[in-house]
PDB file of the backbone (N, CA, C, O) and the ligand in Angstrom, with CONECT records:
HET     ZN  A 101       1
ATOM      1  N   UNK A   1     -58.908 -46.935   2.658  1.00  0.00           N
ATOM      2  CA  UNK A   1     -60.141 -47.453   3.278  1.00  0.00           C
ATOM      3  C   UNK A   1     -59.793 -48.451   4.370  1.00  0.00           C
ATOM      4  O   UNK A   1     -58.829 -49.206   4.249  1.00  0.00           O
ATOM      5  N   UNK A   2     -60.564 -48.449   5.410  1.00  0.00           N
ATOM      6  CA  UNK A   2     -60.418 -49.398   6.512  1.00  0.00           C
ATOM      7  C   UNK A   2     -60.623 -50.819   5.964  1.00  0.00           C
ATOM      8  O   UNK A   2     -61.620 -51.094   5.295  1.00  0.00           O
ATOM      9  N   UNK A   3     -59.677 -51.712   6.252  1.00  0.00           N
ATOM     10  CA  UNK A   3     -59.803 -53.083   5.738  1.00  0.00           C
ATOM     11  C   UNK A   3     -60.647 -53.936   6.689  1.00  0.00           C
ATOM     12  O   UNK A   3     -60.867 -53.574   7.845  1.00  0.00           O
ATOM     13  N   UNK A   4     -61.108 -55.066   6.177  1.00  0.00           N
ATOM     14  CA  UNK A   4     -61.878 -56.011   6.991  1.00  0.00           C
ATOM     15  C   UNK A   4     -61.025 -56.469   8.183  1.00  0.00           C
ATOM     16  O   UNK A   4     -61.522 -56.600   9.301  1.00  0.00           O
ATOM     17  N   UNK A   5     -59.737 -56.707   7.924  1.00  0.00           N
ATOM     18  CA  UNK A   5     -58.832 -57.179   8.967  1.00  0.00           C
ATOM     19  C   UNK A   5     -58.705 -56.121  10.085  1.00  0.00           C
ATOM     20  O   UNK A   5     -58.773 -56.450  11.269  1.00  0.00           O
ATOM     21  N   UNK A   6     -58.523 -54.865   9.696  1.00  0.00           N
ATOM     22  CA  UNK A   6     -58.395 -53.783  10.687  1.00  0.00           C
ATOM     23  C   UNK A   6     -59.680 -53.640  11.506  1.00  0.00           C
ATOM     24  O   UNK A   6     -59.647 -53.425  12.718  1.00  0.00           O
ATOM     25  N   UNK A   7     -60.790 -53.765  10.821  1.00  0.00           N
ATOM     26  CA  UNK A   7     -62.079 -53.653  11.507  1.00  0.00           C
ATOM     27  C   UNK A   7     -62.248 -54.811  12.506  1.00  0.00           C
ATOM     28  O   UNK A   7     -62.706 -54.614  13.631  1.00  0.00           O
ATOM     29  N   UNK A   8     -61.871 -56.010  12.072  1.00  0.00           N
ATOM     30  CA  UNK A   8     -61.982 -57.171  12.944  1.00  0.00           C
ATOM     31  C   UNK A   8     -61.070 -57.032  14.170  1.00  0.00           C
ATOM     32  O   UNK A   8     -61.477 -57.331  15.293  1.00  0.00           O
ATOM     33  N   UNK A   9     -59.832 -56.574  13.939  1.00  0.00           N
ATOM     34  CA  UNK A   9     -58.895 -56.394  15.055  1.00  0.00           C
ATOM     35  C   UNK A   9     -59.450 -55.400  16.070  1.00  0.00           C
ATOM     36  O   UNK A   9     -59.310 -55.578  17.280  1.00  0.00           O
ATOM     37  N   UNK A  10     -60.083 -54.351  15.550  1.00  0.00           N
ATOM     38  CA  UNK A  10     -60.688 -53.360  16.433  1.00  0.00           C
ATOM     39  C   UNK A  10     -61.786 -54.005  17.277  1.00  0.00           C
ATOM     40  O   UNK A  10     -61.864 -53.772  18.483  1.00  0.00           O
ATOM     41  N   UNK A  11     -62.630 -54.813  16.641  1.00  0.00           N
ATOM     42  CA  UNK A  11     -63.733 -55.463  17.357  1.00  0.00           C
ATOM     43  C   UNK A  11     -63.235 -56.514  18.343  1.00  0.00           C
ATOM     44  O   UNK A  11     -63.709 -56.593  19.476  1.00  0.00           O
ATOM     45  N   UNK A  12     -62.278 -57.315  17.899  1.00  0.00           N
ATOM     46  CA  UNK A  12     -61.841 -58.454  18.706  1.00  0.00           C
ATOM     47  C   UNK A  12     -60.922 -58.067  19.853  1.00  0.00           C
ATOM     48  O   UNK A  12     -61.031 -58.617  20.949  1.00  0.00           O
ATOM     49  N   UNK A  13     -60.025 -57.130  19.613  1.00  0.00           N
ATOM     50  CA  UNK A  13     -59.045 -56.838  20.659  1.00  0.00           C
ATOM     51  C   UNK A  13     -59.161 -55.415  21.189  1.00  0.00           C
ATOM     52  O   UNK A  13     -58.388 -55.011  22.058  1.00  0.00           O
ATOM     53  N   UNK A  14     -60.109 -54.661  20.677  1.00  0.00           N
ATOM     54  CA  UNK A  14     -60.281 -53.289  21.142  1.00  0.00           C
ATOM     55  C   UNK A  14     -59.172 -52.365  20.658  1.00  0.00           C
ATOM     56  O   UNK A  14     -58.970 -51.283  21.210  1.00  0.00           O
ATOM     57  N   UNK A  15     -58.445 -52.801  19.614  1.00  0.00           N
ATOM     58  CA  UNK A  15     -57.370 -51.987  19.055  1.00  0.00           C
ATOM     59  C   UNK A  15     -57.943 -50.655  18.576  1.00  0.00           C
ATOM     60  O   UNK A  15     -58.929 -50.613  17.841  1.00  0.00           O
ATOM     61  N   UNK A  16     -57.303 -49.571  19.010  1.00  0.00           N
ATOM     62  CA  UNK A  16     -57.788 -48.231  18.672  1.00  0.00           C
ATOM     63  C   UNK A  16     -57.740 -47.976  17.168  1.00  0.00           C
ATOM     64  O   UNK A  16     -56.807 -48.394  16.482  1.00  0.00           O
ATOM     65  N   UNK A  17     -58.761 -47.282  16.671  1.00  0.00           N
ATOM     66  CA  UNK A  17     -58.765 -46.870  15.275  1.00  0.00           C
ATOM     67  C   UNK A  17     -58.231 -45.439  15.191  1.00  0.00           C
ATOM     68  O   UNK A  17     -58.373 -44.651  16.125  1.00  0.00           O
ATOM     69  N   UNK A  18     -57.620 -45.127  14.062  1.00  0.00           N
ATOM     70  CA  UNK A  18     -57.173 -43.744  13.857  1.00  0.00           C
ATOM     71  C   UNK A  18     -58.414 -42.891  13.586  1.00  0.00           C
ATOM     72  O   UNK A  18     -59.507 -43.418  13.382  1.00  0.00           O
ATOM     73  N   UNK A  19     -58.234 -41.580  13.587  1.00  0.00           N
ATOM     74  CA  UNK A  19     -59.384 -40.686  13.345  1.00  0.00           C
ATOM     75  C   UNK A  19     -60.023 -40.971  11.987  1.00  0.00           C
ATOM     76  O   UNK A  19     -61.246 -40.986  11.848  1.00  0.00           O
ATOM     77  N   UNK A  20     -59.175 -41.195  11.001  1.00  0.00           N
ATOM     78  CA  UNK A  20     -59.683 -41.469   9.649  1.00  0.00           C
ATOM     79  C   UNK A  20     -60.429 -42.802   9.626  1.00  0.00           C
ATOM     80  O   UNK A  20     -61.488 -42.923   9.011  1.00  0.00           O
ATOM     81  N   UNK A  21     -59.861 -43.800  10.306  1.00  0.00           N
ATOM     82  CA  UNK A  21     -60.515 -45.121  10.344  1.00  0.00           C
ATOM     83  C   UNK A  21     -61.876 -45.031  11.046  1.00  0.00           C
ATOM     84  O   UNK A  21     -62.832 -45.705  10.663  1.00  0.00           O
ATOM     85  N   UNK A  22     -61.944 -44.188  12.077  1.00  0.00           N
ATOM     86  CA  UNK A  22     -63.221 -44.019  12.789  1.00  0.00           C
ATOM     87  C   UNK A  22     -64.297 -43.469  11.848  1.00  0.00           C
ATOM     88  O   UNK A  22     -65.471 -43.826  11.946  1.00  0.00           O
ATOM     89  N   UNK A  23     -63.873 -42.603  10.950  1.00  0.00           N
ATOM     90  CA  UNK A  23     -64.820 -42.047   9.969  1.00  0.00           C
ATOM     91  C   UNK A  23     -65.200 -43.111   8.935  1.00  0.00           C
ATOM     92  O   UNK A  23     -66.329 -43.149   8.446  1.00  0.00           O
ATOM     93  N   UNK A  24     -64.233 -43.970   8.616  1.00  0.00           N
ATOM     94  CA  UNK A  24     -64.465 -45.005   7.597  1.00  0.00           C
ATOM     95  C   UNK A  24     -65.269 -46.185   8.139  1.00  0.00           C
ATOM     96  O   UNK A  24     -65.887 -46.928   7.376  1.00  0.00           O
ATOM     97  N   UNK A  25     -65.257 -46.351   9.452  1.00  0.00           N
ATOM     98  CA  UNK A  25     -65.908 -47.501  10.091  1.00  0.00           C
ATOM     99  C   UNK A  25     -67.375 -47.679   9.667  1.00  0.00           C
ATOM    100  O   UNK A  25     -67.732 -48.747   9.170  1.00  0.00           O
ATOM    101  N   UNK A  26     -68.236 -46.657   9.849  1.00  0.00           N
ATOM    102  CA  UNK A  26     -69.639 -46.857   9.457  1.00  0.00           C
ATOM    103  C   UNK A  26     -69.806 -47.084   7.953  1.00  0.00           C
ATOM    104  O   UNK A  26     -70.695 -47.820   7.526  1.00  0.00           O
ATOM    105  N   UNK A  27     -68.949 -46.449   7.161  1.00  0.00           N
ATOM    106  CA  UNK A  27     -69.000 -46.616   5.707  1.00  0.00           C
ATOM    107  C   UNK A  27     -68.660 -48.070   5.346  1.00  0.00           C
ATOM    108  O   UNK A  27     -69.297 -48.675   4.484  1.00  0.00           O
ATOM    109  N   UNK A  28     -67.652 -48.608   6.019  1.00  0.00           N
ATOM    110  CA  UNK A  28     -67.252 -50.002   5.761  1.00  0.00           C
ATOM    111  C   UNK A  28     -68.415 -50.949   6.100  1.00  0.00           C
ATOM    112  O   UNK A  28     -68.735 -51.853   5.328  1.00  0.00           O
ATOM    113  N   UNK A  29     -69.039 -50.728   7.260  1.00  0.00           N
ATOM    114  CA  UNK A  29     -70.155 -51.595   7.663  1.00  0.00           C
ATOM    115  C   UNK A  29     -71.321 -51.496   6.680  1.00  0.00           C
ATOM    116  O   UNK A  29     -72.041 -52.466   6.443  1.00  0.00           O
ATOM    117  N   UNK A  30     -71.486 -50.306   6.117  1.00  0.00           N
ATOM    118  CA  UNK A  30     -72.558 -50.097   5.157  1.00  0.00           C
ATOM    119  C   UNK A  30     -72.303 -50.899   3.879  1.00  0.00           C
ATOM    120  O   UNK A  30     -73.228 -51.433   3.266  1.00  0.00           O
ATOM    121  N   UNK A  31     -71.026 -50.970   3.494  1.00  0.00           N
ATOM    122  CA  UNK A  31     -70.678 -51.622   2.231  1.00  0.00           C
ATOM    123  C   UNK A  31     -70.345 -53.109   2.368  1.00  0.00           C
ATOM    124  O   UNK A  31     -70.507 -53.869   1.413  1.00  0.00           O
ATOM    125  N   UNK A  32     -69.879 -53.532   3.556  1.00  0.00           N
ATOM    126  CA  UNK A  32     -69.371 -54.888   3.700  1.00  0.00           C
ATOM    127  C   UNK A  32     -70.331 -55.728   4.554  1.00  0.00           C
ATOM    128  O   UNK A  32     -70.435 -55.539   5.766  1.00  0.00           O
ATOM    129  N   UNK A  33     -71.007 -56.632   3.910  1.00  0.00           N
ATOM    130  CA  UNK A  33     -72.020 -57.455   4.581  1.00  0.00           C
ATOM    131  C   UNK A  33     -71.401 -58.314   5.699  1.00  0.00           C
ATOM    132  O   UNK A  33     -71.967 -58.422   6.787  1.00  0.00           O
ATOM    133  N   UNK A  34     -70.240 -58.922   5.422  1.00  0.00           N
ATOM    134  CA  UNK A  34     -69.605 -59.792   6.418  1.00  0.00           C
ATOM    135  C   UNK A  34     -69.236 -59.042   7.692  1.00  0.00           C
ATOM    136  O   UNK A  34     -69.505 -59.513   8.797  1.00  0.00           O
ATOM    137  N   UNK A  35     -68.625 -57.883   7.534  1.00  0.00           N
ATOM    138  CA  UNK A  35     -68.225 -57.103   8.714  1.00  0.00           C
ATOM    139  C   UNK A  35     -69.440 -56.601   9.482  1.00  0.00           C
ATOM    140  O   UNK A  35     -69.423 -56.525  10.710  1.00  0.00           O
ATOM    141  N   UNK A  36     -70.486 -56.264   8.753  1.00  0.00           N
ATOM    142  CA  UNK A  36     -71.711 -55.803   9.404  1.00  0.00           C
ATOM    143  C   UNK A  36     -72.249 -56.918  10.308  1.00  0.00           C
ATOM    144  O   UNK A  36     -72.672 -56.673  11.438  1.00  0.00           O
ATOM    145  N   UNK A  37     -72.222 -58.137   9.787  1.00  0.00           N
ATOM    146  CA  UNK A  37     -72.706 -59.304  10.528  1.00  0.00           C
ATOM    147  C   UNK A  37     -71.819 -59.560  11.767  1.00  0.00           C
ATOM    148  O   UNK A  37     -72.319 -59.780  12.871  1.00  0.00           O
ATOM    149  N   UNK A  38     -70.501 -59.523  11.552  1.00  0.00           N
ATOM    150  CA  UNK A  38     -69.569 -59.768  12.648  1.00  0.00           C
ATOM    151  C   UNK A  38     -69.703 -58.685  13.719  1.00  0.00           C
ATOM    152  O   UNK A  38     -69.716 -58.990  14.912  1.00  0.00           O
ATOM    153  N   UNK A  39     -69.803 -57.417  13.294  1.00  0.00           N
ATOM    154  CA  UNK A  39     -69.926 -56.308  14.251  1.00  0.00           C
ATOM    155  C   UNK A  39     -71.180 -56.484  15.096  1.00  0.00           C
ATOM    156  O   UNK A  39     -71.175 -56.214  16.297  1.00  0.00           O
ATOM    157  N   UNK A  40     -72.247 -56.935  14.461  1.00  0.00           N
ATOM    158  CA  UNK A  40     -73.486 -57.139  15.197  1.00  0.00           C
ATOM    159  C   UNK A  40     -73.352 -58.301  16.189  1.00  0.00           C
ATOM    160  O   UNK A  40     -73.902 -58.244  17.289  1.00  0.00           O
ATOM    161  N   UNK A  41     -72.625 -59.351  15.801  1.00  0.00           N
ATOM    162  CA  UNK A  41     -72.401 -60.478  16.722  1.00  0.00           C
ATOM    163  C   UNK A  41     -71.559 -60.040  17.919  1.00  0.00           C
ATOM    164  O   UNK A  41     -71.835 -60.423  19.056  1.00  0.00           O
ATOM    165  N   UNK A  42     -70.528 -59.232  17.652  1.00  0.00           N
ATOM    166  CA  UNK A  42     -69.683 -58.743  18.748  1.00  0.00           C
ATOM    167  C   UNK A  42     -70.492 -57.883  19.710  1.00  0.00           C
ATOM    168  O   UNK A  42     -70.311 -57.955  20.926  1.00  0.00           O
ATOM    169  N   UNK A  43     -71.382 -57.075  19.158  1.00  0.00           N
ATOM    170  CA  UNK A  43     -72.214 -56.207  19.982  1.00  0.00           C
ATOM    171  C   UNK A  43     -73.085 -57.061  20.907  1.00  0.00           C
ATOM    172  O   UNK A  43     -73.217 -56.764  22.094  1.00  0.00           O
ATOM    173  N   UNK A  44     -73.669 -58.113  20.361  1.00  0.00           N
ATOM    174  CA  UNK A  44     -74.508 -59.021  21.149  1.00  0.00           C
ATOM    175  C   UNK A  44     -73.684 -59.711  22.234  1.00  0.00           C
ATOM    176  O   UNK A  44     -74.098 -59.797  23.390  1.00  0.00           O
ATOM    177  N   UNK A  45     -72.509 -60.201  21.835  1.00  0.00           N
ATOM    178  CA  UNK A  45     -71.641 -60.897  22.795  1.00  0.00           C
ATOM    179  C   UNK A  45     -71.253 -59.938  23.925  1.00  0.00           C
ATOM    180  O   UNK A  45     -71.323 -60.292  25.101  1.00  0.00           O
ATOM    181  N   UNK A  46     -70.846 -58.724  23.554  1.00  0.00           N
ATOM    182  CA  UNK A  46     -70.439 -57.736  24.558  1.00  0.00           C
ATOM    183  C   UNK A  46     -71.546 -57.439  25.546  1.00  0.00           C
ATOM    184  O   UNK A  46     -71.309 -57.413  26.754  1.00  0.00           O
ATOM    185  N   UNK A  47     -72.750 -57.215  25.049  1.00  0.00           N
ATOM    186  CA  UNK A  47     -73.820 -56.850  25.981  1.00  0.00           C
ATOM    187  C   UNK A  47     -74.220 -58.047  26.838  1.00  0.00           C
ATOM    188  O   UNK A  47     -74.529 -57.879  28.018  1.00  0.00           O
ATOM    189  N   UNK A  48     -74.220 -59.255  26.265  1.00  0.00           N
ATOM    190  CA  UNK A  48     -74.539 -60.453  27.056  1.00  0.00           C
ATOM    191  C   UNK A  48     -73.486 -60.669  28.131  1.00  0.00           C
ATOM    192  O   UNK A  48     -73.800 -60.996  29.276  1.00  0.00           O
ATOM    193  N   UNK A  49     -72.231 -60.480  27.740  1.00  0.00           N
ATOM    194  CA  UNK A  49     -71.133 -60.672  28.678  1.00  0.00           C
ATOM    195  C   UNK A  49     -71.227 -59.680  29.836  1.00  0.00           C
ATOM    196  O   UNK A  49     -71.034 -60.046  30.996  1.00  0.00           O
ATOM    197  N   UNK A  50     -71.522 -58.430  29.512  1.00  0.00           N
ATOM    198  CA  UNK A  50     -71.637 -57.403  30.562  1.00  0.00           C
ATOM    199  C   UNK A  50     -72.755 -57.746  31.541  1.00  0.00           C
ATOM    200  O   UNK A  50     -72.616 -57.542  32.748  1.00  0.00           O
ATOM    201  N   UNK A  51     -73.859 -58.265  31.019  1.00  0.00           N
ATOM    202  CA  UNK A  51     -74.987 -58.637  31.891  1.00  0.00           C
ATOM    203  C   UNK A  51     -74.557 -59.711  32.889  1.00  0.00           C
ATOM    204  O   UNK A  51     -74.849 -59.624  34.081  1.00  0.00           O
ATOM    205  N   UNK A  52     -73.853 -60.729  32.373  1.00  0.00           N
ATOM    206  CA  UNK A  52     -73.394 -61.818  33.236  1.00  0.00           C
ATOM    207  C   UNK A  52     -72.425 -61.296  34.279  1.00  0.00           C
ATOM    208  O   UNK A  52     -72.539 -61.610  35.463  1.00  0.00           O
ATOM    209  N   UNK A  53     -71.473 -60.498  33.828  1.00  0.00           N
ATOM    210  CA  UNK A  53     -70.457 -59.977  34.744  1.00  0.00           C
ATOM    211  C   UNK A  53     -71.098 -59.092  35.809  1.00  0.00           C
ATOM    212  O   UNK A  53     -70.751 -59.188  36.986  1.00  0.00           O
ATOM    213  N   UNK A  54     -72.009 -58.251  35.414  1.00  0.00           N
ATOM    214  CA  UNK A  54     -72.670 -57.354  36.364  1.00  0.00           C
ATOM    215  C   UNK A  54     -73.406 -58.148  37.437  1.00  0.00           C
ATOM    216  O   UNK A  54     -73.372 -57.805  38.619  1.00  0.00           O
ATOM    217  N   UNK A  55     -74.071 -59.214  37.004  1.00  0.00           N
ATOM    218  CA  UNK A  55     -74.801 -60.071  37.951  1.00  0.00           C
ATOM    219  C   UNK A  55     -73.869 -60.703  38.987  1.00  0.00           C
ATOM    220  O   UNK A  55     -74.206 -60.828  40.165  1.00  0.00           O
ATOM    221  N   UNK A  56     -72.693 -61.094  38.510  1.00  0.00           N
ATOM    222  CA  UNK A  56     -71.788 -61.844  39.386  1.00  0.00           C
ATOM    223  C   UNK A  56     -70.696 -60.974  40.006  1.00  0.00           C
ATOM    224  O   UNK A  56     -69.842 -61.474  40.738  1.00  0.00           O
ATOM    225  N   UNK A  57     -70.723 -59.703  39.720  1.00  0.00           N
ATOM    226  CA  UNK A  57     -69.668 -58.775  40.146  1.00  0.00           C
ATOM    227  C   UNK A  57     -69.367 -58.851  41.639  1.00  0.00           C
ATOM    228  O   UNK A  57     -68.207 -58.792  42.046  1.00  0.00           O
ATOM    229  N   UNK A  58     -70.397 -58.982  42.440  1.00  0.00           N
ATOM    230  CA  UNK A  58     -70.191 -58.975  43.887  1.00  0.00           C
ATOM    231  C   UNK A  58     -69.361 -60.159  44.366  1.00  0.00           C
ATOM    232  O   UNK A  58     -68.651 -60.069  45.368  1.00  0.00           O
ATOM    233  N   UNK A  59     -69.459 -61.267  43.641  1.00  0.00           N
ATOM    234  CA  UNK A  59     -68.759 -62.474  44.066  1.00  0.00           C
ATOM    235  C   UNK A  59     -67.346 -62.606  43.494  1.00  0.00           C
ATOM    236  O   UNK A  59     -66.488 -63.267  44.080  1.00  0.00           O
ATOM    237  N   UNK A  60     -67.115 -61.971  42.344  1.00  0.00           N
ATOM    238  CA  UNK A  60     -65.828 -62.169  41.662  1.00  0.00           C
ATOM    239  C   UNK A  60     -64.899 -60.965  41.803  1.00  0.00           C
ATOM    240  O   UNK A  60     -65.348 -59.827  41.938  1.00  0.00           O
ATOM    241  N   UNK A  61     -63.617 -61.235  41.771  1.00  0.00           N
ATOM    242  CA  UNK A  61     -62.640 -60.150  41.823  1.00  0.00           C
ATOM    243  C   UNK A  61     -62.381 -59.625  40.418  1.00  0.00           C
ATOM    244  O   UNK A  61     -62.697 -60.289  39.431  1.00  0.00           O
ATOM    245  N   UNK A  62     -61.808 -58.439  40.334  1.00  0.00           N
ATOM    246  CA  UNK A  62     -61.458 -57.827  39.040  1.00  0.00           C
ATOM    247  C   UNK A  62     -60.590 -58.758  38.196  1.00  0.00           C
ATOM    248  O   UNK A  62     -60.806 -58.910  36.993  1.00  0.00           O
ATOM    249  N   UNK A  63     -59.598 -59.382  38.853  1.00  0.00           N
ATOM    250  CA  UNK A  63     -58.671 -60.269  38.134  1.00  0.00           C
ATOM    251  C   UNK A  63     -59.407 -61.438  37.493  1.00  0.00           C
ATOM    252  O   UNK A  63     -59.148 -61.803  36.346  1.00  0.00           O
ATOM    253  N   UNK A  64     -60.324 -62.013  38.253  1.00  0.00           N
ATOM    254  CA  UNK A  64     -61.076 -63.162  37.721  1.00  0.00           C
ATOM    255  C   UNK A  64     -61.945 -62.742  36.547  1.00  0.00           C
ATOM    256  O   UNK A  64     -62.092 -63.494  35.583  1.00  0.00           O
ATOM    257  N   UNK A  65     -62.520 -61.551  36.619  1.00  0.00           N
ATOM    258  CA  UNK A  65     -63.360 -61.058  35.532  1.00  0.00           C
ATOM    259  C   UNK A  65     -62.513 -60.834  34.278  1.00  0.00           C
ATOM    260  O   UNK A  65     -62.920 -61.199  33.175  1.00  0.00           O
ATOM    261  N   UNK A  66     -61.337 -60.232  34.450  1.00  0.00           N
ATOM    262  CA  UNK A  66     -60.439 -60.008  33.309  1.00  0.00           C
ATOM    263  C   UNK A  66     -60.016 -61.335  32.691  1.00  0.00           C
ATOM    264  O   UNK A  66     -59.980 -61.491  31.470  1.00  0.00           O
ATOM    265  N   UNK A  67     -59.702 -62.273  33.555  1.00  0.00           N
ATOM    266  CA  UNK A  67     -59.294 -63.606  33.106  1.00  0.00           C
ATOM    267  C   UNK A  67     -60.417 -64.263  32.292  1.00  0.00           C
ATOM    268  O   UNK A  67     -60.176 -64.834  31.228  1.00  0.00           O
ATOM    269  N   UNK A  68     -61.624 -64.173  32.803  1.00  0.00           N
ATOM    270  CA  UNK A  68     -62.789 -64.750  32.132  1.00  0.00           C
ATOM    271  C   UNK A  68     -63.032 -64.063  30.785  1.00  0.00           C
ATOM    272  O   UNK A  68     -63.289 -64.719  29.776  1.00  0.00           O
ATOM    273  N   UNK A  69     -62.947 -62.736  30.792  1.00  0.00           N
ATOM    274  CA  UNK A  69     -63.159 -61.977  29.566  1.00  0.00           C
ATOM    275  C   UNK A  69     -62.159 -62.403  28.494  1.00  0.00           C
ATOM    276  O   UNK A  69     -62.513 -62.580  27.328  1.00  0.00           O
ATOM    277  N   UNK A  70     -60.904 -62.563  28.914  1.00  0.00           N
ATOM    278  CA  UNK A  70     -59.854 -62.970  27.983  1.00  0.00           C
ATOM    279  C   UNK A  70     -60.156 -64.347  27.389  1.00  0.00           C
ATOM    280  O   UNK A  70     -60.006 -64.558  26.185  1.00  0.00           O
ATOM    281  N   UNK A  71     -60.581 -65.277  28.241  1.00  0.00           N
ATOM    282  CA  UNK A  71     -60.852 -66.620  27.730  1.00  0.00           C
ATOM    283  C   UNK A  71     -62.069 -66.633  26.806  1.00  0.00           C
ATOM    284  O   UNK A  71     -62.120 -67.412  25.854  1.00  0.00           O
ATOM    285  N   UNK A  72     -63.039 -65.781  27.082  1.00  0.00           N
ATOM    286  CA  UNK A  72     -64.210 -65.693  26.203  1.00  0.00           C
ATOM    287  C   UNK A  72     -63.778 -65.194  24.827  1.00  0.00           C
ATOM    288  O   UNK A  72     -64.188 -65.743  23.804  1.00  0.00           O
ATOM    289  N   UNK A  73     -62.942 -64.146  24.806  1.00  0.00           N
ATOM    290  CA  UNK A  73     -62.488 -63.606  23.515  1.00  0.00           C
ATOM    291  C   UNK A  73     -61.662 -64.624  22.748  1.00  0.00           C
ATOM    292  O   UNK A  73     -61.770 -64.722  21.526  1.00  0.00           O
ATOM    293  N   UNK A  74     -60.841 -65.377  23.455  1.00  0.00           N
ATOM    294  CA  UNK A  74     -60.040 -66.405  22.782  1.00  0.00           C
ATOM    295  C   UNK A  74     -60.952 -67.441  22.130  1.00  0.00           C
ATOM    296  O   UNK A  74     -60.709 -67.883  21.007  1.00  0.00           O
ATOM    297  N   UNK A  75     -61.994 -67.815  22.845  1.00  0.00           N
ATOM    298  CA  UNK A  75     -62.971 -68.778  22.336  1.00  0.00           C
ATOM    299  C   UNK A  75     -63.687 -68.223  21.101  1.00  0.00           C
ATOM    300  O   UNK A  75     -63.870 -68.924  20.106  1.00  0.00           O
ATOM    301  N   UNK A  76     -64.085 -66.957  21.185  1.00  0.00           N
ATOM    302  CA  UNK A  76     -64.784 -66.307  20.067  1.00  0.00           C
ATOM    303  C   UNK A  76     -63.875 -66.259  18.840  1.00  0.00           C
ATOM    304  O   UNK A  76     -64.302 -66.577  17.730  1.00  0.00           O
ATOM    305  N   UNK A  77     -62.625 -65.861  19.046  1.00  0.00           N
ATOM    306  CA  UNK A  77     -61.693 -65.776  17.913  1.00  0.00           C
ATOM    307  C   UNK A  77     -61.465 -67.154  17.305  1.00  0.00           C
ATOM    308  O   UNK A  77     -61.360 -67.293  16.086  1.00  0.00           O
ATOM    309  N   UNK A  78     -61.389 -68.161  18.153  1.00  0.00           N
ATOM    310  CA  UNK A  78     -61.169 -69.520  17.666  1.00  0.00           C
ATOM    311  C   UNK A  78     -62.368 -69.976  16.807  1.00  0.00           C
ATOM    312  O   UNK A  78     -62.192 -70.648  15.790  1.00  0.00           O
ATOM    313  N   UNK A  79     -63.562 -69.607  17.225  1.00  0.00           N
ATOM    314  CA  UNK A  79     -64.764 -70.032  16.489  1.00  0.00           C
ATOM    315  C   UNK A  79     -64.933 -69.263  15.185  1.00  0.00           C
ATOM    316  O   UNK A  79     -65.399 -69.819  14.191  1.00  0.00           O
ATOM    317  N   UNK A  80     -64.558 -67.988  15.185  1.00  0.00           N
ATOM    318  CA  UNK A  80     -64.742 -67.166  13.983  1.00  0.00           C
ATOM    319  C   UNK A  80     -63.704 -67.509  12.919  1.00  0.00           C
ATOM    320  O   UNK A  80     -64.026 -67.587  11.733  1.00  0.00           O
ATOM    321  N   UNK A  81     -62.450 -67.715  13.349  1.00  0.00           N
ATOM    322  CA  UNK A  81     -61.400 -67.928  12.352  1.00  0.00           C
ATOM    323  C   UNK A  81     -61.347 -69.365  11.851  1.00  0.00           C
ATOM    324  O   UNK A  81     -60.512 -69.694  11.009  1.00  0.00           O
TER     325      UNK A  81
HETATM  326 ZN    ZN A 101     -65.320 -55.818   5.765  1.00  0.00          ZN2+
END
């Protein structure tokens, strides 16, 4: 079964899941309240972040956006752990 740690790594760093893990993912969220909550928070953060980036895309370079994205994820990981 997909572990909470594996699921978190997938959400936080975009680490690819194996085919079996992809099948286990929704089952894990169904059974694990904590991961369900975290997955929903990541979804919110991702969509909010995309909105901000899209708005400012014309002014910022790709490198700056990547840099910003990285610092946001570091902040999120620091707050969650
Ligand atoms: Zn879990």
